[in-house]
mmCIF file of the N, C-alpha and C atoms, coordinates in Angstrom:
data_MODEL
# 
_entry.id   MODEL 
# 
loop_
_atom_site.group_PDB 
_atom_site.id 
_atom_site.type_symbol 
_atom_site.label_atom_id 
_atom_site.label_alt_id 
_atom_site.label_comp_id 
_atom_site.label_asym_id 
_atom_site.label_entity_id 
_atom_site.label_seq_id 
_atom_site.pdbx_PDB_ins_code 
_atom_site.Cartn_x 
_atom_site.Cartn_y 
_atom_site.Cartn_z 
_atom_site.occupancy 
_atom_site.B_iso_or_equiv 
_atom_site.pdbx_formal_charge 
_atom_site.auth_seq_id 
_atom_site.auth_comp_id 
_atom_site.auth_asym_id 
_atom_site.auth_atom_id 
_atom_site.pdbx_PDB_model_num 
ATOM 1   N N  . MET A 1 1  ? 0.846   -1.177 0.000   1.00 0.00 ? 1  MET A N  1 
ATOM 2   C CA . MET A 1 1  ? 0.000   0.000  0.000   1.00 0.00 ? 1  MET A CA 1 
ATOM 3   C C  . MET A 1 1  ? 0.888   1.236  0.000   1.00 0.00 ? 1  MET A C  1 
ATOM 4   N N  . ASN A 1 2  ? 0.473   2.258  -0.733  1.00 0.00 ? 2  ASN A N  1 
ATOM 5   C CA . ASN A 1 2  ? 1.281   3.470  -0.792  1.00 0.00 ? 2  ASN A CA 1 
ATOM 6   C C  . ASN A 1 2  ? 1.119   4.284  0.486   1.00 0.00 ? 2  ASN A C  1 
ATOM 7   N N  . ASP A 1 3  ? 2.012   5.260  0.672   1.00 0.00 ? 3  ASP A N  1 
ATOM 8   C CA . ASP A 1 3  ? 2.028   6.044  1.905   1.00 0.00 ? 3  ASP A CA 1 
ATOM 9   C C  . ASP A 1 3  ? 1.273   7.363  1.780   1.00 0.00 ? 3  ASP A C  1 
ATOM 10  N N  . LYS A 1 4  ? 0.624   7.605  0.652   1.00 0.00 ? 4  LYS A N  1 
ATOM 11  C CA . LYS A 1 4  ? -0.122  8.845  0.482   1.00 0.00 ? 4  LYS A CA 1 
ATOM 12  C C  . LYS A 1 4  ? -1.371  8.803  1.352   1.00 0.00 ? 4  LYS A C  1 
ATOM 13  N N  . HIS A 1 5  ? -2.063  9.905  1.432   1.00 0.00 ? 5  HIS A N  1 
ATOM 14  C CA . HIS A 1 5  ? -3.244  9.971  2.286   1.00 0.00 ? 5  HIS A CA 1 
ATOM 15  C C  . HIS A 1 5  ? -4.405  9.168  1.735   1.00 0.00 ? 5  HIS A C  1 
ATOM 16  N N  . PHE A 1 6  ? -4.331  8.746  0.477   1.00 0.00 ? 6  PHE A N  1 
ATOM 17  C CA . PHE A 1 6  ? -5.388  7.940  -0.121  1.00 0.00 ? 6  PHE A CA 1 
ATOM 18  C C  . PHE A 1 6  ? -4.869  6.535  -0.403  1.00 0.00 ? 6  PHE A C  1 
ATOM 19  N N  . VAL A 1 7  ? -5.771  5.635  -0.724  1.00 0.00 ? 7  VAL A N  1 
ATOM 20  C CA . VAL A 1 7  ? -5.402  4.306  -1.209  1.00 0.00 ? 7  VAL A CA 1 
ATOM 21  C C  . VAL A 1 7  ? -6.157  4.069  -2.507  1.00 0.00 ? 7  VAL A C  1 
ATOM 22  N N  . THR A 1 8  ? -5.628  3.197  -3.315  1.00 0.00 ? 8  THR A N  1 
ATOM 23  C CA . THR A 1 8  ? -6.308  2.857  -4.555  1.00 0.00 ? 8  THR A CA 1 
ATOM 24  C C  . THR A 1 8  ? -7.185  1.633  -4.327  1.00 0.00 ? 8  THR A C  1 
ATOM 25  N N  . VAL A 1 9  ? -8.087  1.399  -5.260  1.00 0.00 ? 9  VAL A N  1 
ATOM 26  C CA . VAL A 1 9  ? -8.909  0.195  -5.181  1.00 0.00 ? 9  VAL A CA 1 
ATOM 27  C C  . VAL A 1 9  ? -8.012  -1.036 -5.189  1.00 0.00 ? 9  VAL A C  1 
ATOM 28  N N  . SER A 1 10 ? -6.927  -0.988 -5.968  1.00 0.00 ? 10 SER A N  1 
ATOM 29  C CA . SER A 1 10 ? -5.978  -2.110 -5.988  1.00 0.00 ? 10 SER A CA 1 
ATOM 30  C C  . SER A 1 10 ? -5.357  -2.335 -4.614  1.00 0.00 ? 10 SER A C  1 
ATOM 31  N N  . ASP A 1 11 ? -4.987  -1.248 -3.925  1.00 0.00 ? 11 ASP A N  1 
ATOM 32  C CA . ASP A 1 11 ? -4.461  -1.351 -2.558  1.00 0.00 ? 11 ASP A CA 1 
ATOM 33  C C  . ASP A 1 11 ? -5.481  -2.017 -1.649  1.00 0.00 ? 11 ASP A C  1 
ATOM 34  N N  . LEU A 1 12 ? -6.721  -1.586 -1.785  1.00 0.00 ? 12 LEU A N  1 
ATOM 35  C CA . LEU A 1 12 ? -7.795  -2.116 -0.952  1.00 0.00 ? 12 LEU A CA 1 
ATOM 36  C C  . LEU A 1 12 ? -8.005  -3.604 -1.208  1.00 0.00 ? 12 LEU A C  1 
ATOM 37  N N  . LYS A 1 13 ? -7.983  -3.998 -2.476  1.00 0.00 ? 13 LYS A N  1 
ATOM 38  C CA . LYS A 1 13 ? -8.137  -5.407 -2.822  1.00 0.00 ? 13 LYS A CA 1 
ATOM 39  C C  . LYS A 1 13 ? -6.973  -6.236 -2.303  1.00 0.00 ? 13 LYS A C  1 
ATOM 40  N N  . GLN A 1 14 ? -5.761  -5.679 -2.422  1.00 0.00 ? 14 GLN A N  1 
ATOM 41  C CA . GLN A 1 14 ? -4.558  -6.401 -2.027  1.00 0.00 ? 14 GLN A CA 1 
ATOM 42  C C  . GLN A 1 14 ? -4.474  -6.593 -0.521  1.00 0.00 ? 14 GLN A C  1 
ATOM 43  N N  . SER A 1 15 ? -4.843  -5.576 0.231   1.00 0.00 ? 15 SER A N  1 
ATOM 44  C CA . SER A 1 15 ? -4.699  -5.660 1.680   1.00 0.00 ? 15 SER A CA 1 
ATOM 45  C C  . SER A 1 15 ? -5.772  -4.839 2.394   1.00 0.00 ? 15 SER A C  1 
ATOM 46  N N  . PRO A 1 16 ? -7.003  -5.341 2.426   1.00 0.00 ? 16 PRO A N  1 
ATOM 47  C CA . PRO A 1 16 ? -8.057  -4.595 3.114   1.00 0.00 ? 16 PRO A CA 1 
ATOM 48  C C  . PRO A 1 16 ? -7.764  -4.391 4.600   1.00 0.00 ? 16 PRO A C  1 
ATOM 49  N N  . ALA A 1 17 ? -7.077  -5.345 5.220   1.00 0.00 ? 17 ALA A N  1 
ATOM 50  C CA . ALA A 1 17 ? -6.760  -5.222 6.648   1.00 0.00 ? 17 ALA A CA 1 
ATOM 51  C C  . ALA A 1 17 ? -5.887  -4.003 6.922   1.00 0.00 ? 17 ALA A C  1 
ATOM 52  N N  . LYS A 1 18 ? -4.960  -3.684 6.009   1.00 0.00 ? 18 LYS A N  1 
ATOM 53  C CA . LYS A 1 18 ? -4.112  -2.501 6.202   1.00 0.00 ? 18 LYS A CA 1 
ATOM 54  C C  . LYS A 1 18 ? -4.929  -1.219 6.169   1.00 0.00 ? 18 LYS A C  1 
ATOM 55  N N  . VAL A 1 19 ? -5.899  -1.169 5.264   1.00 0.00 ? 19 VAL A N  1 
ATOM 56  C CA . VAL A 1 19 ? -6.752  0.019  5.176   1.00 0.00 ? 19 VAL A CA 1 
ATOM 57  C C  . VAL A 1 19 ? -7.593  0.154  6.443   1.00 0.00 ? 19 VAL A C  1 
ATOM 58  N N  . ILE A 1 20 ? -8.162  -0.950 6.888   1.00 0.00 ? 20 ILE A N  1 
ATOM 59  C CA . ILE A 1 20 ? -8.972  -0.948 8.113   1.00 0.00 ? 20 ILE A CA 1 
ATOM 60  C C  . ILE A 1 20 ? -8.123  -0.560 9.314   1.00 0.00 ? 20 ILE A C  1 
ATOM 61  N N  . ASP A 1 21 ? -6.922  -1.134 9.425   1.00 0.00 ? 21 ASP A N  1 
ATOM 62  C CA . ASP A 1 21 ? -6.033  -0.807 10.546  1.00 0.00 ? 21 ASP A CA 1 
ATOM 63  C C  . ASP A 1 21 ? -5.630  0.658  10.532  1.00 0.00 ? 21 ASP A C  1 
ATOM 64  N N  . ARG A 1 22 ? -5.353  1.183  9.345   1.00 0.00 ? 22 ARG A N  1 
ATOM 65  C CA . ARG A 1 22 ? -4.986  2.604  9.244   1.00 0.00 ? 22 ARG A CA 1 
ATOM 66  C C  . ARG A 1 22 ? -6.133  3.489  9.713   1.00 0.00 ? 22 ARG A C  1 
ATOM 67  N N  . ALA A 1 23 ? -7.342  3.169  9.279   1.00 0.00 ? 23 ALA A N  1 
ATOM 68  C CA . ALA A 1 23 ? -8.499  3.964  9.684   1.00 0.00 ? 23 ALA A CA 1 
ATOM 69  C C  . ALA A 1 23 ? -8.715  3.879  11.192  1.00 0.00 ? 23 ALA A C  1 
ATOM 70  N N  . LYS A 1 24 ? -8.553  2.692  11.757  1.00 0.00 ? 24 LYS A N  1 
ATOM 71  C CA . LYS A 1 24 ? -8.687  2.546  13.217  1.00 0.00 ? 24 LYS A CA 1 
ATOM 72  C C  . LYS A 1 24 ? -7.616  3.341  13.944  1.00 0.00 ? 24 LYS A C  1 
ATOM 73  N N  . ARG A 1 25 ? -6.375  3.271  13.434  1.00 0.00 ? 25 ARG A N  1 
ATOM 74  C CA . ARG A 1 25 ? -5.246  3.942  14.090  1.00 0.00 ? 25 ARG A CA 1 
ATOM 75  C C  . ARG A 1 25 ? -5.412  5.456  14.058  1.00 0.00 ? 25 ARG A C  1 
ATOM 76  N N  . THR A 1 26 ? -5.820  5.994  12.908  1.00 0.00 ? 26 THR A N  1 
ATOM 77  C CA . THR A 1 26 ? -5.920  7.449  12.772  1.00 0.00 ? 26 THR A CA 1 
ATOM 78  C C  . THR A 1 26 ? -7.281  7.989  13.189  1.00 0.00 ? 26 THR A C  1 
ATOM 79  N N  . GLY A 1 27 ? -8.311  7.122  13.139  1.00 0.00 ? 27 GLY A N  1 
ATOM 80  C CA . GLY A 1 27 ? -9.663  7.583  13.421  1.00 0.00 ? 27 GLY A CA 1 
ATOM 81  C C  . GLY A 1 27 ? -10.255 8.418  12.306  1.00 0.00 ? 27 GLY A C  1 
ATOM 82  N N  . GLU A 1 28 ? -9.573  8.451  11.170  1.00 0.00 ? 28 GLU A N  1 
ATOM 83  C CA . GLU A 1 28 ? -10.000 9.267  10.035  1.00 0.00 ? 28 GLU A CA 1 
ATOM 84  C C  . GLU A 1 28 ? -10.469 8.397  8.877   1.00 0.00 ? 28 GLU A C  1 
ATOM 85  N N  . PRO A 1 29 ? -11.412 8.887  8.093   1.00 0.00 ? 29 PRO A N  1 
ATOM 86  C CA . PRO A 1 29 ? -11.800 8.170  6.876   1.00 0.00 ? 29 PRO A CA 1 
ATOM 87  C C  . PRO A 1 29 ? -10.609 8.061  5.920   1.00 0.00 ? 29 PRO A C  1 
ATOM 88  N N  . VAL A 1 30 ? -10.534 6.961  5.190   1.00 0.00 ? 30 VAL A N  1 
ATOM 89  C CA . VAL A 1 30 ? -9.463  6.743  4.217   1.00 0.00 ? 30 VAL A CA 1 
ATOM 90  C C  . VAL A 1 30 ? -10.058 6.913  2.816   1.00 0.00 ? 30 VAL A C  1 
ATOM 91  N N  . PRO A 1 31 ? -9.589  7.910  2.059   1.00 0.00 ? 31 PRO A N  1 
ATOM 92  C CA . PRO A 1 31 ? -10.105 8.098  0.702   1.00 0.00 ? 31 PRO A CA 1 
ATOM 93  C C  . PRO A 1 31 ? -9.660  6.955  -0.212  1.00 0.00 ? 31 PRO A C  1 
ATOM 94  N N  . ILE A 1 32 ? -10.576 6.476  -1.055  1.00 0.00 ? 32 ILE A N  1 
ATOM 95  C CA . ILE A 1 32 ? -10.301 5.389  -1.982  1.00 0.00 ? 32 ILE A CA 1 
ATOM 96  C C  . ILE A 1 32 ? -10.387 5.948  -3.405  1.00 0.00 ? 32 ILE A C  1 
ATOM 97  N N  . LEU A 1 33 ? -9.325  5.725  -4.202  1.00 0.00 ? 33 LEU A N  1 
ATOM 98  C CA . LEU A 1 33 ? -9.294  6.187  -5.581  1.00 0.00 ? 33 LEU A CA 1 
ATOM 99  C C  . LEU A 1 33 ? -9.439  5.014  -6.544  1.00 0.00 ? 33 LEU A C  1 
ATOM 100 N N  . ARG A 1 34 ? -10.146 5.267  -7.638  1.00 0.00 ? 34 ARG A N  1 
ATOM 101 C CA . ARG A 1 34 ? -10.200 4.323  -8.748  1.00 0.00 ? 34 ARG A CA 1 
ATOM 102 C C  . ARG A 1 34 ? -9.971  5.131  -10.020 1.00 0.00 ? 34 ARG A C  1 
ATOM 103 N N  . ASN A 1 35 ? -8.986  4.707  -10.793 1.00 0.00 ? 35 ASN A N  1 
ATOM 104 C CA . ASN A 1 35 ? -8.608  5.437  -12.019 1.00 0.00 ? 35 ASN A CA 1 
ATOM 105 C C  . ASN A 1 35 ? -8.328  6.909  -11.718 1.00 0.00 ? 35 ASN A C  1 
ATOM 106 N N  . ASN A 1 36 ? -7.605  7.144  -10.629 1.00 0.00 ? 36 ASN A N  1 
ATOM 107 C CA . ASN A 1 36 ? -7.207  8.482  -10.191 1.00 0.00 ? 36 ASN A CA 1 
ATOM 108 C C  . ASN A 1 36 ? -8.382  9.404  -9.874  1.00 0.00 ? 36 ASN A C  1 
ATOM 109 N N  . GLN A 1 37 ? -9.538  8.840  -9.612  1.00 0.00 ? 37 GLN A N  1 
ATOM 110 C CA . GLN A 1 37 ? -10.714 9.616  -9.219  1.00 0.00 ? 37 GLN A CA 1 
ATOM 111 C C  . GLN A 1 37 ? -11.187 9.136  -7.856  1.00 0.00 ? 37 GLN A C  1 
ATOM 112 N N  . LEU A 1 38 ? -11.614 10.065 -7.026  1.00 0.00 ? 38 LEU A N  1 
ATOM 113 C CA . LEU A 1 38 ? -12.137 9.687  -5.725  1.00 0.00 ? 38 LEU A CA 1 
ATOM 114 C C  . LEU A 1 38 ? -13.389 8.843  -5.906  1.00 0.00 ? 38 LEU A C  1 
ATOM 115 N N  . GLU A 1 39 ? -13.360 7.648  -5.365  1.00 0.00 ? 39 GLU A N  1 
ATOM 116 C CA . GLU A 1 39 ? -14.485 6.731  -5.482  1.00 0.00 ? 39 GLU A CA 1 
ATOM 117 C C  . GLU A 1 39 ? -15.337 6.736  -4.218  1.00 0.00 ? 39 GLU A C  1 
ATOM 118 N N  . GLY A 1 40 ? -14.689 6.888  -3.075  1.00 0.00 ? 40 GLY A N  1 
ATOM 119 C CA . GLY A 1 40 ? -15.410 6.884  -1.813  1.00 0.00 ? 40 GLY A CA 1 
ATOM 120 C C  . GLY A 1 40 ? -14.420 6.860  -0.661  1.00 0.00 ? 40 GLY A C  1 
ATOM 121 N N  . TYR A 1 41 ? -14.932 6.525  0.510   1.00 0.00 ? 41 TYR A N  1 
ATOM 122 C CA . TYR A 1 41 ? -14.120 6.503  1.724   1.00 0.00 ? 41 TYR A CA 1 
ATOM 123 C C  . TYR A 1 41 ? -14.392 5.224  2.506   1.00 0.00 ? 41 TYR A C  1 
ATOM 124 N N  . TYR A 1 42 ? -13.346 4.716  3.151   1.00 0.00 ? 42 TYR A N  1 
ATOM 125 C CA . TYR A 1 42 ? -13.564 3.719  4.185   1.00 0.00 ? 42 TYR A CA 1 
ATOM 126 C C  . TYR A 1 42 ? -13.616 4.512  5.480   1.00 0.00 ? 42 TYR A C  1 
ATOM 127 N N  . VAL A 1 43 ? -14.719 4.416  6.181   1.00 0.00 ? 43 VAL A N  1 
ATOM 128 C CA . VAL A 1 43 ? -14.913 5.193  7.407   1.00 0.00 ? 43 VAL A CA 1 
ATOM 129 C C  . VAL A 1 43 ? -14.922 4.247  8.592   1.00 0.00 ? 43 VAL A C  1 
ATOM 130 N N  . PRO A 1 44 ? -14.006 4.451  9.548   1.00 0.00 ? 44 PRO A N  1 
ATOM 131 C CA . PRO A 1 44 ? -13.998 3.586  10.721  1.00 0.00 ? 44 PRO A CA 1 
ATOM 132 C C  . PRO A 1 44 ? -15.254 3.815  11.566  1.00 0.00 ? 44 PRO A C  1 
ATOM 133 N N  . ALA A 1 45 ? -15.701 2.776  12.223  1.00 0.00 ? 45 ALA A N  1 
ATOM 134 C CA . ALA A 1 45 ? -16.936 2.840  13.000  1.00 0.00 ? 45 ALA A CA 1 
ATOM 135 C C  . ALA A 1 45 ? -16.895 3.947  14.051  1.00 0.00 ? 45 ALA A C  1 
ATOM 136 N N  . ASN A 1 46 ? -15.742 4.145  14.689  1.00 0.00 ? 46 ASN A N  1 
ATOM 137 C CA . ASN A 1 46 ? -15.674 5.165  15.743  1.00 0.00 ? 46 ASN A CA 1 
ATOM 138 C C  . ASN A 1 46 ? -15.808 6.582  15.190  1.00 0.00 ? 46 ASN A C  1 
ATOM 139 N N  . ALA A 1 47 ? -15.596 6.778  13.889  1.00 0.00 ? 47 ALA A N  1 
ATOM 140 C CA . ALA A 1 47 ? -15.763 8.101  13.291  1.00 0.00 ? 47 ALA A CA 1 
ATOM 141 C C  . ALA A 1 47 ? -17.231 8.484  13.202  1.00 0.00 ? 47 ALA A C  1 
ATOM 142 N N  . LEU A 1 48 ? -18.107 7.505  13.223  1.00 0.00 ? 48 LEU A N  1 
ATOM 143 C CA . LEU A 1 48 ? -19.540 7.767  13.138  1.00 0.00 ? 48 LEU A CA 1 
ATOM 144 C C  . LEU A 1 48 ? -20.168 8.044  14.496  1.00 0.00 ? 48 LEU A C  1 
ATOM 145 N N  . ARG A 1 49 ? -19.407 7.849  15.539  1.00 0.00 ? 49 ARG A N  1 
ATOM 146 C CA . ARG A 1 49 ? -19.944 8.004  16.886  1.00 0.00 ? 49 ARG A CA 1 
ATOM 147 C C  . ARG A 1 49 ? -20.549 9.392  17.110  1.00 0.00 ? 49 ARG A C  1 
ATOM 148 N N  . LEU A 1 50 ? -19.859 10.440 16.689  1.00 0.00 ? 50 LEU A N  1 
ATOM 149 C CA . LEU A 1 50 ? -20.356 11.798 16.901  1.00 0.00 ? 50 LEU A CA 1 
ATOM 150 C C  . LEU A 1 50 ? -21.559 12.092 16.010  1.00 0.00 ? 50 LEU A C  1 
ATOM 151 N N  . ILE A 1 51 ? -21.581 11.532 14.813  1.00 0.00 ? 51 ILE A N  1 
ATOM 152 C CA . ILE A 1 51 ? -22.718 11.747 13.917  1.00 0.00 ? 51 ILE A CA 1 
ATOM 153 C C  . ILE A 1 51 ? -24.000 11.221 14.550  1.00 0.00 ? 51 ILE A C  1 
ATOM 154 N N  . ASN A 1 52 ? -23.901 10.096 15.233  1.00 0.00 ? 52 ASN A N  1 
ATOM 155 C CA . ASN A 1 52 ? -25.061 9.461  15.846  1.00 0.00 ? 52 ASN A CA 1 
ATOM 156 C C  . ASN A 1 52 ? -25.247 9.838  17.315  1.00 0.00 ? 52 ASN A C  1 
ATOM 157 N N  . ALA A 1 53 ? -24.461 10.798 17.791  1.00 0.00 ? 53 ALA A N  1 
ATOM 158 C CA . ALA A 1 53 ? -24.487 11.158 19.205  1.00 0.00 ? 53 ALA A CA 1 
ATOM 159 C C  . ALA A 1 53 ? -25.743 11.947 19.567  1.00 0.00 ? 53 ALA A C  1 
ATOM 160 N N  . THR A 1 54 ? -26.142 11.788 20.814  1.00 0.00 ? 54 THR A N  1 
ATOM 161 C CA . THR A 1 54 ? -27.243 12.590 21.341  1.00 0.00 ? 54 THR A CA 1 
ATOM 162 C C  . THR A 1 54 ? -26.727 13.994 21.656  1.00 0.00 ? 54 THR A C  1 
ATOM 163 N N  . ASP A 1 55 ? -27.631 14.919 21.876  1.00 0.00 ? 55 ASP A N  1 
ATOM 164 C CA . ASP A 1 55 ? -27.233 16.280 22.242  1.00 0.00 ? 55 ASP A CA 1 
ATOM 165 C C  . ASP A 1 55 ? -26.382 16.279 23.508  1.00 0.00 ? 55 ASP A C  1 
ATOM 166 N N  . GLU A 1 56 ? -26.737 15.434 24.452  1.00 0.00 ? 56 GLU A N  1 
ATOM 167 C CA . GLU A 1 56 ? -25.991 15.356 25.712  1.00 0.00 ? 56 GLU A CA 1 
ATOM 168 C C  . GLU A 1 56 ? -24.565 14.839 25.480  1.00 0.00 ? 56 GLU A C  1 
ATOM 169 N N  . GLU A 1 57 ? -24.419 13.870 24.598  1.00 0.00 ? 57 GLU A N  1 
ATOM 170 C CA . GLU A 1 57 ? -23.082 13.329 24.298  1.00 0.00 ? 57 GLU A CA 1 
ATOM 171 C C  . GLU A 1 57 ? -22.226 14.367 23.580  1.00 0.00 ? 57 GLU A C  1 
ATOM 172 N N  . VAL A 1 58 ? -22.833 15.132 22.682  1.00 0.00 ? 58 VAL A N  1 
ATOM 173 C CA . VAL A 1 58 ? -22.094 16.195 21.994  1.00 0.00 ? 58 VAL A CA 1 
ATOM 174 C C  . VAL A 1 58 ? -21.673 17.267 22.995  1.00 0.00 ? 58 VAL A C  1 
ATOM 175 N N  . GLN A 1 59 ? -22.575 17.665 23.875  1.00 0.00 ? 59 GLN A N  1 
ATOM 176 C CA . GLN A 1 59 ? -22.245 18.667 24.878  1.00 0.00 ? 59 GLN A CA 1 
ATOM 177 C C  . GLN A 1 59 ? -21.126 18.185 25.784  1.00 0.00 ? 59 GLN A C  1 
ATOM 178 N N  . SER A 1 60 ? -21.167 16.925 26.174  1.00 0.00 ? 60 SER A N  1 
ATOM 179 C CA . SER A 1 60 ? -20.127 16.357 27.025  1.00 0.00 ? 60 SER A CA 1 
ATOM 180 C C  . SER A 1 60 ? -18.769 16.367 26.321  1.00 0.00 ? 60 SER A C  1 
ATOM 181 N N  . ALA A 1 61 ? -18.745 16.007 25.040  1.00 0.00 ? 61 ALA A N  1 
ATOM 182 C CA . ALA A 1 61 ? -17.500 16.028 24.275  1.00 0.00 ? 61 ALA A CA 1 
ATOM 183 C C  . ALA A 1 61 ? -16.979 17.459 24.148  1.00 0.00 ? 61 ALA A C  1 
ATOM 184 N N  . PHE A 1 62 ? -17.868 18.406 23.889  1.00 0.00 ? 62 PHE A N  1 
ATOM 185 C CA . PHE A 1 62 ? -17.495 19.807 23.778  1.00 0.00 ? 62 PHE A CA 1 
ATOM 186 C C  . PHE A 1 62 ? -16.914 20.316 25.097  1.00 0.00 ? 62 PHE A C  1 
ATOM 187 N N  . ASP A 1 63 ? -17.576 19.988 26.199  1.00 0.00 ? 63 ASP A N  1 
ATOM 188 C CA . ASP A 1 63 ? -17.092 20.404 27.523  1.00 0.00 ? 63 ASP A CA 1 
ATOM 189 C C  . ASP A 1 63 ? -15.715 19.810 27.817  1.00 0.00 ? 63 ASP A C  1 
ATOM 190 N N  . ALA A 1 64 ? -15.488 18.570 27.419  1.00 0.00 ? 64 ALA A N  1 
ATOM 191 C CA . ALA A 1 64 ? -14.186 17.928 27.647  1.00 0.00 ? 64 ALA A CA 1 
ATOM 192 C C  . ALA A 1 64 ? -13.082 18.651 26.877  1.00 0.00 ? 64 ALA A C  1 
ATOM 193 N N  . VAL A 1 65 ? -13.370 19.073 25.651  1.00 0.00 ? 65 VAL A N  1 
ATOM 194 C CA . VAL A 1 65 ? -12.385 19.820 24.861  1.00 0.00 ? 65 VAL A CA 1 
ATOM 195 C C  . VAL A 1 65 ? -12.112 21.165 25.520  1.00 0.00 ? 65 VAL A C  1 
ATOM 196 N N  . LEU A 1 66 ? -13.164 21.844 25.956  1.00 0.00 ? 66 LEU A N  1 
ATOM 197 C CA . LEU A 1 66 ? -12.960 23.131 26.632  1.00 0.00 ? 66 LEU A CA 1 
ATOM 198 C C  . LEU A 1 66 ? -12.163 22.979 27.914  1.00 0.00 ? 66 LEU A C  1 
ATOM 199 N N  . ASP A 1 67 ? -12.444 21.927 28.678  1.00 0.00 ? 67 ASP A N  1 
ATOM 200 C CA . ASP A 1 67 ? -11.686 21.689 29.912  1.00 0.00 ? 67 ASP A CA 1 
ATOM 201 C C  . ASP A 1 67 ? -10.208 21.502 29.615  1.00 0.00 ? 67 ASP A C  1 
ATOM 202 N N  . GLN A 1 68 ? -9.912  20.794 28.538  1.00 0.00 ? 68 GLN A N  1 
ATOM 203 C CA . GLN A 1 68 ? -8.515  20.482 28.238  1.00 0.00 ? 68 GLN A CA 1 
ATOM 204 C C  . GLN A 1 68 ? -7.811  21.625 27.514  1.00 0.00 ? 68 GLN A C  1 
ATOM 205 N N  . TYR A 1 69 ? -8.505  22.309 26.610  1.00 0.00 ? 69 TYR A N  1 
ATOM 206 C CA . TYR A 1 69 ? -7.850  23.294 25.738  1.00 0.00 ? 69 TYR A CA 1 
ATOM 207 C C  . TYR A 1 69 ? -8.440  24.697 25.836  1.00 0.00 ? 69 TYR A C  1 
ATOM 208 N N  . GLY A 1 70 ? -9.297  24.928 26.810  1.00 0.00 ? 70 GLY A N  1 
ATOM 209 C CA . GLY A 1 70 ? -9.978  26.216 26.918  1.00 0.00 ? 70 GLY A CA 1 
ATOM 210 C C  . GLY A 1 70 ? -9.052  27.414 26.984  1.00 0.00 ? 70 GLY A C  1 
ATOM 211 N N  . ASP A 1 71 ? -8.002  27.335 27.792  1.00 0.00 ? 71 ASP A N  1 
ATOM 212 C CA . ASP A 1 71 ? -7.078  28.470 27.918  1.00 0.00 ? 71 ASP A CA 1 
ATOM 213 C C  . ASP A 1 71 ? -6.402  28.766 26.587  1.00 0.00 ? 71 ASP A C  1 
ATOM 214 N N  . ALA A 1 72 ? -5.969  27.721 25.907  1.00 0.00 ? 72 ALA A N  1 
ATOM 215 C CA . ALA A 1 72 ? -5.309  27.913 24.613  1.00 0.00 ? 72 ALA A CA 1 
ATOM 216 C C  . ALA A 1 72 ? -6.291  28.469 23.580  1.00 0.00 ? 72 ALA A C  1 
ATOM 217 N N  . LEU A 1 73 ? -7.518  27.991 23.595  1.00 0.00 ? 73 LEU A N  1 
ATOM 218 C CA . LEU A 1 73 ? -8.523  28.491 22.650  1.00 0.00 ? 73 LEU A CA 1 
ATOM 219 C C  . LEU A 1 73 ? -8.852  29.956 22.905  1.00 0.00 ? 73 LEU A C  1 
ATOM 220 N N  . THR A 1 74 ? -8.923  30.313 24.168  1.00 0.00 ? 74 THR A N  1 
ATOM 221 C CA . THR A 1 74 ? -9.185  31.709 24.522  1.00 0.00 ? 74 THR A CA 1 
ATOM 222 C C  . THR A 1 74 ? -8.042  32.591 24.049  1.00 0.00 ? 74 THR A C  1 
ATOM 223 N N  . TRP A 1 75 ? -6.812  32.152 24.287  1.00 0.00 ? 75 TRP A N  1 
ATOM 224 C CA . TRP A 1 75 ? -5.643  32.909 23.843  1.00 0.00 ? 75 TRP A CA 1 
ATOM 225 C C  . TRP A 1 75 ? -5.638  33.059 22.326  1.00 0.00 ? 75 TRP A C  1 
ATOM 226 N N  . LEU A 1 76 ? -5.899  31.961 21.619  1.00 0.00 ? 76 LEU A N  1 
ATOM 227 C CA . LEU A 1 76 ? -5.923  32.022 20.148  1.00 0.00 ? 76 LEU A CA 1 
ATOM 228 C C  . LEU A 1 76 ? -7.011  32.963 19.645  1.00 0.00 ? 76 LEU A C  1 
ATOM 229 N N  . ALA A 1 77 ? -8.161  32.953 20.275  1.00 0.00 ? 77 ALA A N  1 
ATOM 230 C CA . ALA A 1 77 ? -9.258  33.815 19.858  1.00 0.00 ? 77 ALA A CA 1 
ATOM 231 C C  . ALA A 1 77 ? -8.901  35.296 20.011  1.00 0.00 ? 77 ALA A C  1 
ATOM 232 N N  . LYS A 1 78 ? -8.110  35.606 21.022  1.00 0.00 ? 78 LYS A N  1 
ATOM 233 C CA . LYS A 1 78 ? -7.728  36.998 21.285  1.00 0.00 ? 78 LYS A CA 1 
ATOM 234 C C  . LYS A 1 78 ? -6.556  37.452 20.449  1.00 0.00 ? 78 LYS A C  1 
ATOM 235 N N  . ASN A 1 79 ? -5.789  36.514 19.916  1.00 0.00 ? 79 ASN A N  1 
ATOM 236 C CA . ASN A 1 79 ? -4.575  36.879 19.170  1.00 0.00 ? 79 ASN A CA 1 
ATOM 237 C C  . ASN A 1 79 ? -4.747  36.536 17.758  1.00 0.00 ? 79 ASN A C  1 
# 
């Protein structure tokens, strides 16, 4: 498999486990190309968690980010 941010359909056919492992490791969708055109994405299950989250779960995640990075975000907003 190549080291670029995308994989080809051939890469996917040759080693689907590598694509799945990469998506799990990074938590990011992996773009899939066919004939040098974007065909779609392999999306790890944990990436869908926020899409399907309740309002309370989203608020909790937002609060956790603010707790951890609030001072830095405030500084960045002012500068």
